[in-house]
C-alpha positions in Angstrom: 0.3 0.1 0.1 2.7 2.1 0.4 4.5 1.9 -2.7 1.2 2.3 -4.4 0.2 5.5 -2.4 3.7 7.3 -3.2 3.1 6.1 -6.9 -0.4 7.9 -7.1 1.3 11.1 -5.3 4.6 11.0 -7.4 1.8 11.1 -10.4 -0.6 13.3 -9.0 2.8 15.7 -8.7 4.0 15.3 -12.4 -0.1 16.6 -13.6 0.1 19.7 -11.7 4.0 20.0 -12.6 4.0 20.2 -16.2 1.4 23.0 -16.7 3.2 24.9 -14.0 6.2 24.6 -15.3 5.2 25.8 -19.2 3.5 28.9 -17.3 6.8 29.3 -15.8 8.7 29.1 -19.1 6.2 31.5 -20.7 6.6 34.0 -17.9 10.4 33.7 -18.4 10.2 34.1 -22.2 7.8 37.6 -21.5 9.8 38.8 -18.4 13.1 38.0 -20.6 11.6 39.9 -23.4 10.8 43.2 -21.9 14.4 43.2 -20.2 15.9 42.7 -23.8 13.8 45.6 -25.1 14.1 48.1 -22.2 18.3 47.4 -22.6 17.8 47.9 -26.2 15.9 51.2 -26.0 18.7 52.3 -23.3 21.5 51.8 -25.6 19.9 53.0 -28.6 18.7 56.4 -26.4 22.2 57.1 -25.4 23.6 60.3 -25.5 27.1 61.6 -23.9 24.9 64.4 -22.0 23.8 61.8 -19.7 24.9 60.9 -16.0 26.6 57.9 -16.4 29.3 55.6 -15.0 32.0 57.5 -17.1 31.3 61.1 -15.9 28.5 62.4 -13.8 27.9 65.4 -15.1 24.6 66.3 -16.6 24.1 69.1 -19.2 20.5 69.6 -19.1 17.3 67.0 -19.3 18.2 63.6 -19.3 17.9 61.8 -22.8 17.8 57.7 -22.4 14.1 57.0 -22.8 14.9 54.5 -19.9 15.7 57.2 -17.7 18.6 57.3 -15.0 19.1 53.4 -15.1 19.1 53.0 -18.9 21.3 56.0 -18.9 24.2 54.1 -16.8 23.4 50.8 -17.9 23.9 51.9 -21.5 27.0 54.0 -20.4 28.5 51.0 -18.7 27.6 48.7 -21.7 29.5 51.0 -24.3 32.2 51.6 -21.6 33.0 48.3 -21.6 32.3 46.8 -24.4 31.1 49.8 -27.3 29.2 48.7 -30.3 28.6 45.2 -29.8 27.3 46.1 -26.4 24.0 45.9 -28.7 24.5 42.2 -28.7 23.3 42.0 -25.5 19.5 42.6 -25.7 19.9 40.1 -28.5 21.5 37.5 -25.9 18.3 38.3 -23.3 15.8 37.8 -25.6 17.5 34.8 -27.0 17.7 33.1 -23.7 14.0 34.1 -23.3 13.2 32.1 -26.5 15.4 29.0 -25.8 13.6 28.4 -22.3 10.3 28.8 -24.0 11.1 26.4 -26.9 11.9 23.6 -24.2 8.5 23.8 -23.0 7.8 20.6 -24.5 10.5 18.5 -24.0 10.1 16.6 -20.6 13.8 16.9 -19.6 15.6 19.6 -18.1 17.8 22.4 -20.3 21.1 20.5 -21.0 23.9 22.5 -19.5 26.3 21.4 -21.7 24.7 23.0 -24.8 23.6 26.0 -22.8 27.6 26.4 -21.6 28.7 26.2 -25.1 26.1 28.8 -26.1 28.1 31.0 -23.6 31.1 30.6 -24.5 30.1 31.0 -27.8 28.4 34.1 -26.6 31.7 35.3 -24.9 33.4 34.6 -27.9 31.3 36.5 -30.3 31.5 39.2 -28.4 34.7 39.1 -27.5 36.0 39.1 -30.9 33.6 42.1 -31.9 34.6 44.1 -29.3 38.3 43.9 -30.4 37.3 44.3 -34.2 35.1 47.3 -33.3 38.2 48.7 -31.5 41.1 48.1 -34.0 38.6 48.7 -37.6 36.2 51.6 -36.1 35.7 54.7 -34.1 32.4 55.8 -32.2 33.1 59.8 -31.5 29.7 59.3 -29.8 30.8 56.6 -27.7 32.4 56.6 -23.7 35.4 55.0 -25.1 36.8 53.2 -28.1 34.1 51.8 -30.8 35.2 48.3 -29.1 35.3 49.7 -25.7 37.8 49.2 -23.0 37.3 45.3 -23.7 37.6 45.8 -27.3 40.7 47.8 -27.0 42.5 45.7 -24.6 42.4 42.8 -26.7 42.6 44.1 -29.9 45.4 45.9 -29.2 47.3 43.3 -27.3 46.7 40.7 -30.7 47.7 43.7 -33.0 50.8 43.7 -31.0 51.5 40.0 -31.4 50.0 39.5 -34.3 50.0 42.9 -36.3 46.7 44.2 -37.9 46.3 41.3 -40.5 47.0 38.9 -38.3 44.7 39.7 -35.4 42.1 40.4 -37.8 42.2 37.1 -39.2 42.3 35.2 -35.6 39.4 37.4 -34.4 
């Protein structure tokens, strides 16, 4: 009788857990989609005149559409990563889609696949930042077109491999 009762409880919990899991995955899509949109609007409405991480001077009204938090986020993102910072909203949206798309699978998300995707994003971001720092200028951004990270990585590779070698590697 004990094993039958525990089996019934397990089946009952699975019956409740499946719809709840689907609802949570859909909620993750909506929340991460909203966060991605907020991040994108903050980055696109960036202004050098807004107060932020790289400077605290306010030369008039706040121009960032997300407000002070958006101005700080955009300033930090552009200072560190330059123009490739726009990859972050895309990655957040993609993460929401991956979580949502796994709703039909009864298995949990594969950690190896998740780590591989995260590593791919880091490599894409690093190479984008370095290439932007080596080949583009961005007078409207607080640092170079590749941000501080891209400038460090790009010029380090350029010193060792030359401009062509660094570009080809990246």
